[in-house]
C-alpha positions in Angstrom: 0.1 0.1 -0.1 0.9 3.5 -0.2 1.3 5.8 2.8 0.0 9.3 2.1 1.7 11.4 4.8 0.0 14.5 4.0 -3.4 13.3 4.7 -2.5 10.3 6.9 -4.3 7.6 4.7 -3.0 4.2 3.7 -4.1 3.8 -0.1 -4.1 0.6 -1.9 -1.6 0.1 -4.7 -0.5 -2.7 -7.2 2.0 -5.0 -6.0 4.7 -4.2 -8.4 3.9 -0.6 -8.1 6.5 1.4 -6.0 6.6 5.1 -5.9 9.9 6.5 -5.7 9.6 10.3 -6.8 6.7 11.4 -4.5 7.8 13.3 -1.3 4.5 12.8 0.6 3.8 9.3 -0.3 5.7 6.3 0.8 5.2 2.7 -0.8 5.5 -0.1 1.5 3.7 -2.9 3.4 2.0 -3.2 6.7 2.6 -5.9 9.1 -0.6 -6.3 11.4 1.0 -8.2 14.3 2.3 -5.7 17.1 4.7 -7.7 18.8 6.8 -8.8 15.8 9.3 -6.0 16.5 10.7 -4.2 19.6 13.0 -1.3 19.0 14.4 -1.6 22.3 15.6 -5.3 22.1 15.6 -6.2 18.5 18.2 -4.2 16.8 20.6 -7.1 16.8 18.3 -8.7 14.2 19.3 -6.0 11.7 21.7 -6.5 9.1 25.3 -5.8 10.1 25.6 -2.7 7.6 22.5 -1.2 9.3 23.7 -0.9 12.6 26.6 0.4 14.7 27.8 -0.9 18.3 28.7 1.7 20.8 31.5 1.2 23.5 28.8 -0.1 26.0 27.9 -2.8 23.4 24.4 -1.3 22.5 23.1 -1.5 19.0 22.1 1.8 17.3 20.7 2.0 13.7 23.0 3.8 11.1 21.5 7.2 10.0 21.1 6.4 6.7 18.9 3.3 7.2 16.8 4.7 10.0 14.0 5.0 7.5 14.1 1.5 6.5 13.2 0.3 10.1 9.8 -1.0 10.9 7.7 2.1 11.7 4.7 1.8 14.5 1.4 2.8 13.1 -2.2 2.9 14.3 -5.1 2.6 11.7 -8.6 1.9 11.1 -10.7 0.0 8.7 -11.0 2.9 6.4 -7.3 3.3 6.0 -6.9 6.1 8.3 -3.4 6.0 10.1 -1.5 7.8 12.7 1.8 7.3 14.6 -0.1 8.0 17.8 -2.8 5.6 19.4 -5.8 7.1 17.9 -7.0 4.2 16.3 -8.4 0.6 17.1 -5.6 -1.5 15.1 -1.9 -1.4 15.4 1.1 -2.7 13.4 4.4 -1.8 11.7 5.0 -0.1 8.3 7.8 -1.3 6.1 8.9 0.7 3.2 9.3 -0.7 -0.2 11.7 -2.2 -1.3 11.4 -5.0 1.3 15.0 -5.5 2.8 14.4 -6.9 6.1 11.6 -9.4 7.4 11.2 -8.5 11.2 8.9 -11.6 11.6 11.8 -14.0 10.8 15.0 -11.9 10.6 15.4 -12.7 6.9 17.6 -10.2 4.8 17.3 -9.5 1.2 19.4 -7.9 -1.4 18.0 -4.5 -2.9 18.2 -6.0 -6.4 16.0 -9.0 -5.7 12.7 -8.9 -7.2 9.7 -8.1 -4.7 7.8 -11.0 -6.0 10.6 -13.6 -4.8 10.3 -12.2 -1.2 6.7 -11.8 -1.0 3.6 -13.2 -2.7 -0.1 -12.1 -3.1 -3.4 -13.9 -2.4 -4.3 -15.8 -5.6 -0.8 -16.3 -6.9 -0.1 -19.5 -4.9 -0.2 -22.9 -6.8 -3.5 -24.8 -7.4 -2.1 -28.0 -5.6 -0.9 -26.0 -2.4 -4.3 -24.1 -2.3 -6.2 -27.5 -2.6 -4.0 -29.0 0.1 -4.5 -26.1 2.5 -8.4 -26.0 1.9 -8.7 -29.7 2.3 -6.7 -29.8 5.5 -8.7 -26.9 6.9 -12.1 -28.8 6.2 -10.8 -32.0 7.9 -9.8 -30.0 10.9 -13.4 -28.2 11.0 -14.9 -31.6 10.9 -12.7 -32.7 13.9 -13.6 -29.6 15.7 -17.3 -30.2 15.2 -17.4 -33.6 16.8 -17.2 -35.8 13.6 -15.7 -39.4 14.1 -12.4 -40.3 12.3 -14.2 -42.6 10.0 -16.5 -39.8 9.1 -14.0 -37.2 8.5 -13.9 -37.4 4.5 -13.6 -35.1 1.8 -14.6 -35.7 -1.9 -12.9 -34.1 -4.7 -13.6 -34.3 -8.4 -11.0 -34.2 -11.1 -11.0 -35.0 -14.8 -7.9 -37.2 -15.3 -5.9 -39.6 -13.1 -2.5 -37.7 -13.4 -4.0 -34.7 -11.5 -5.8 -36.8 -8.8 -2.3 -38.7 -8.2 -0.4 -35.3 -8.4 -2.9 -33.8 -5.5 -2.9 -36.9 -3.5 1.0 -37.0 -3.4 1.2 -33.2 -2.7 -1.5 -33.6 0.1 0.4 -36.4 1.6 3.9 -35.0 1.3 2.8 -31.5 2.7 1.2 -33.1 5.7 4.1 -35.2 6.4 6.3 -32.4 6.2 4.2 -30.4 8.7 3.8 -33.5 11.1 7.6 -33.9 11.2 8.4 -30.0 11.7 5.6 -29.9 14.4 7.3 -32.6 16.2 10.8 -31.1 15.9 9.4 -27.9 17.4 7.6 -29.8 20.3 10.7 -31.5 21.1 12.8 -28.5 21.3 10.1 -26.7 23.2 10.3 -29.5 25.8 14.1 -29.9 25.9 15.2 -26.5 24.9 18.2 -28.0 23.1 19.2 -31.1 21.3 22.0 -32.3 19.1 21.8 -35.1 16.3 22.8 -37.8 18.9 19.4 -37.5 20.8 17.1 -35.5 18.4 15.6 -38.7 17.0 14.5 -39.8 20.7 12.8 -36.2 21.3 11.1 -36.5 18.1 10.0 -40.0 18.7 8.5 -39.0 22.0 6.7 -35.9 20.5 5.2 -37.9 17.7 3.8 -40.5 20.1 2.7 -42.8 17.5 1.2 -46.2 18.0 3.1 -49.1 16.6 0.5 -49.8 14.0 1.5 -46.5 12.4 4.9 -47.1 11.6 5.5 -50.8 11.8 4.6 -53.6 9.1 4.7 -56.1 12.0 3.9 -54.4 15.1 4.7 -56.1 18.4 3.5 -55.5 21.9 4.9 -58.5 23.7 8.5 -59.0 22.7 10.9 -56.4 24.0 13.6 -57.1 21.1 11.0 -56.7 18.2 9.5 -53.4 19.9 13.0 -52.0 20.2 14.0 -52.9 16.7 10.6 -51.3 15.4 11.4 -48.1 17.3 15.0 -47.9 16.4 14.0 -48.2 12.8 11.6 -45.3 13.3 14.2 -43.2 14.9 16.8 -43.8 12.2 14.3 -42.6 9.7 13.2 -39.6 11.9 16.8 -38.3 12.1 17.5 -38.7 8.5 14.4 -36.7 7.5 14.9 -34.2 10.0 18.5 -33.3 9.0 17.4 -33.4 5.5 14.4 -31.1 6.3 16.6 -28.8 8.3 19.2 -28.2 5.4 19.5 -24.8 3.8 17.4 -24.9 0.6 15.7 -22.7 -1.9 12.1 -24.0 -1.0 9.8 -21.0 -1.5 6.6 -22.6 -0.4 8.0 -24.7 2.6 11.2 -22.9 4.0 12.5 -24.9 7.0 12.1 -24.0 10.6 15.4 -22.1 10.9 14.4 -19.8 7.9 11.0 -19.2 9.8 12.7 -18.3 13.0 11.4 -21.1 15.0 14.9 -22.6 16.0 18.4 -22.0 15.7 21.1 -24.1 14.6 24.5 -24.0 16.0 27.8 -25.8 16.1 29.5 -26.9 19.3 32.9 -25.4 20.2 32.7 -23.3 17.0 32.8 -19.8 18.5 34.6 -20.5 21.7 37.3 -22.7 20.5 37.6 -23.2 16.7 36.9 -19.4 15.7 38.4 -17.7 19.0 40.9 -14.8 18.3 
């Protein structure tokens, strides 16, 4: 949207339309969550070139980047805005081009196209939209008390290739979400894990019955039970490390890229990189 400074009104704009020659109008974006940025404590999230550190170790924004920081605004449903608490809603205004995302700490090159960083409603893929809507419908059925055997969704397609594609997309997306949810819950419980004990933490978070992961589940023989559990743990640690890799997945960025966990290396800073 465009921020009309003279009239204190937020005006809609085309996604690719960025005004640069208007002195009283600033093109940008509004993040509606009020807690995504705290100028008192979050300055260390900014790119290194944006800040300077004083002798006391306090972060201060560079003067030339001050206007690029999130700006607190209050607004109403008609688009009127103010820097004072005069309206019902609050959020943060980010000028275009979008160079820094306070929601996850991602940093972008000024030459990168805006469509690479952000997307609009309606520009997502058909398979992704169908998967999200299907999952939402199934969740609603559960919340309204339908039994598992009755939580069903009927979909129509004109060829088997599309049906197979959508089924694969749905299954793959839900498996990724299930795994990432388990990783997140495991870290929420234990705070810190490494690759030697992450598999056990994820296994506990999933809490799957043997019938869900074993072709020949056993409830009597300890050796068979342990073999099945160890096979699942080996699979979980492989899938977890593969999923946490740094990749270019636009639709499903990993948990670290979403700001939900932090990956570090033991002894790296204190011993191997110490001066």
